[in-house]
C-alpha positions in Angstrom: 190.1 130.4 94.7 190.7 132.8 91.8 189.5 130.0 89.4 186.2 129.5 91.4 185.5 133.3 91.3 186.2 133.4 87.6 184.0 130.3 86.9 181.2 131.8 89.1 181.3 135.0 87.2 181.2 133.2 83.9 178.1 131.1 85.0 176.3 134.2 86.2 177.0 136.0 82.9 175.9 133.0 80.8 172.6 132.7 82.8 172.0 136.5 82.4 172.4 136.3 78.7 170.4 133.1 78.3 167.4 134.5 80.3 167.2 137.7 78.2 165.2 137.4 75.0 164.3 139.6 72.2 160.6 140.4 71.6 160.9 138.7 68.2 161.7 135.4 70.0 158.4 135.5 72.0 156.2 132.6 70.7 152.9 133.7 69.2 149.7 132.4 70.7 148.3 130.1 68.1 144.7 129.9 69.2 144.0 132.6 71.8 140.8 132.0 73.8 138.0 134.0 72.4 136.2 136.6 74.6 132.4 136.0 74.6 130.4 138.7 76.2 127.0 138.0 74.7 125.0 134.9 73.8 121.7 135.4 72.0 119.5 132.4 71.3 116.6 133.1 68.9 113.7 130.7 68.8 111.6 131.2 65.7 108.3 129.2 65.8 107.2 127.2 62.8 103.7 128.5 63.2 102.3 132.0 63.9 103.5 132.1 67.5 105.8 134.9 68.8 109.6 134.6 68.3 111.4 134.2 71.7 114.8 135.7 72.4 117.0 134.4 75.2 120.1 136.6 75.9 123.0 136.8 78.3 125.2 140.0 78.2 128.3 140.3 80.4 129.9 143.4 79.0 132.7 143.5 81.5 133.7 139.9 80.6 135.3 138.2 83.7 134.8 141.4 85.7 132.8 141.8 88.8 129.4 142.6 87.2 127.1 139.7 86.8 125.7 139.0 83.3 122.2 140.4 82.5 120.0 137.5 81.4 116.7 138.1 79.7 113.9 136.0 78.2 111.5 137.8 76.0 108.5 135.5 76.6 107.1 132.1 77.2 107.2 129.1 74.9 103.9 127.9 73.5 103.0 124.2 74.3 103.1 121.9 71.4 105.1 124.4 69.2 108.3 123.6 67.3 111.0 126.4 67.2 114.0 126.8 64.9 116.8 127.8 67.2 119.9 129.8 66.3 122.8 130.9 68.6 124.9 134.0 68.1 128.0 134.7 70.2 129.5 138.2 70.3 132.6 139.9 71.8 131.2 143.3 72.5 134.4 144.6 74.1 135.4 145.4 70.5 133.9 148.0 68.3 132.3 146.9 66.1 131.4 143.8 68.0 133.2 140.6 66.8 131.0 137.7 65.8 132.5 134.7 67.6 129.9 132.5 66.0 131.8 132.7 62.7 135.0 131.4 64.4 133.0 128.6 66.1 131.6 127.5 62.7 135.0 127.8 61.0 136.5 125.6 63.7 133.4 123.3 63.9 135.6 120.2 64.5 136.9 121.8 67.7 133.5 123.0 69.1 130.1 121.7 70.1 127.1 123.2 71.8 125.2 121.1 74.3 121.6 121.8 75.4 120.6 120.7 78.9 117.0 120.7 79.9 116.1 120.6 83.6 113.8 117.8 84.8 110.9 120.2 85.3 110.8 121.5 81.7 108.9 119.6 79.1 111.0 120.3 75.9 113.3 118.5 73.6 116.1 119.6 71.3 117.6 118.3 68.1 120.9 119.4 66.3 120.6 120.9 62.8 124.2 122.0 62.3 127.1 119.7 62.0 130.9 119.6 61.5 132.6 118.3 58.4 132.6 114.7 59.9 128.8 114.8 60.5 129.2 115.3 64.3 127.0 117.9 66.0 128.1 121.5 66.2 124.8 123.0 67.5 124.8 126.6 66.4 121.4 125.8 65.0 118.8 123.4 66.4 115.2 122.5 66.7 113.4 122.9 70.1 110.0 121.4 70.6 108.0 122.6 73.6 105.8 120.0 75.3 103.2 120.5 77.9 102.9 123.5 80.3 105.9 123.4 82.5 108.9 125.5 83.7 112.6 125.0 84.3 116.1 125.8 83.1 117.3 125.5 79.5 121.1 125.6 79.6 123.5 126.2 76.6 127.1 125.1 76.9 129.8 125.6 74.3 132.7 123.2 74.7 136.1 123.7 73.0 137.9 120.6 71.8 135.3 118.1 73.0 135.7 114.4 72.2 133.7 113.8 69.0 131.6 111.8 68.6 130.3 111.7 72.2 127.3 110.6 74.2 126.5 114.0 75.6 128.2 116.7 77.7 129.1 114.2 80.5 131.4 112.2 78.1 132.5 115.1 75.9 135.4 116.5 77.9 137.0 119.7 76.5 136.9 123.1 78.0 133.8 125.2 78.5 133.9 128.5 76.5 130.5 129.7 77.8 127.7 128.2 79.8 124.4 130.1 80.3 121.1 128.9 81.9 117.8 130.5 81.1 114.7 130.1 83.2 111.9 129.4 80.7 108.2 128.5 80.9 105.9 126.6 78.5 102.3 127.8 78.5 
């Protein structure tokens, strides 16, 4: 009986020491998920039309407040726009430009553009990773005939590359924003 008590105490002591760890032993997070509070899509026309800005701001991140989504104007039918996407973390001061991280890790990221069936527009990638696969921080958008619908931008982390679109890409969604737009 005395041996069982001694062995039990030894096991409890060993488990206590094994479960304690020094802060220096805590593994460092290698690639912490970035916080994205703001997505700004700038559409600059190749003619004299007005530049259009699409923006989503969610300054409380995953908090209870809904993002504020704005569209500065309507697209012009038959116009081609050079598009650029900027991602920010505005919980920091000054705001951190997440777009730089996405570009630096281009082989691990890809933007996807989804156009709802009611919207007459097309997109084309103009930025690529080192292997020639789409990255999508810049693109061309061509507005077709008068119409309206949703233009959705999705950033995937670690998608399969190359892929046949968002359906086959896999990966995790870093940010997804839909903008209601009109072509006039």
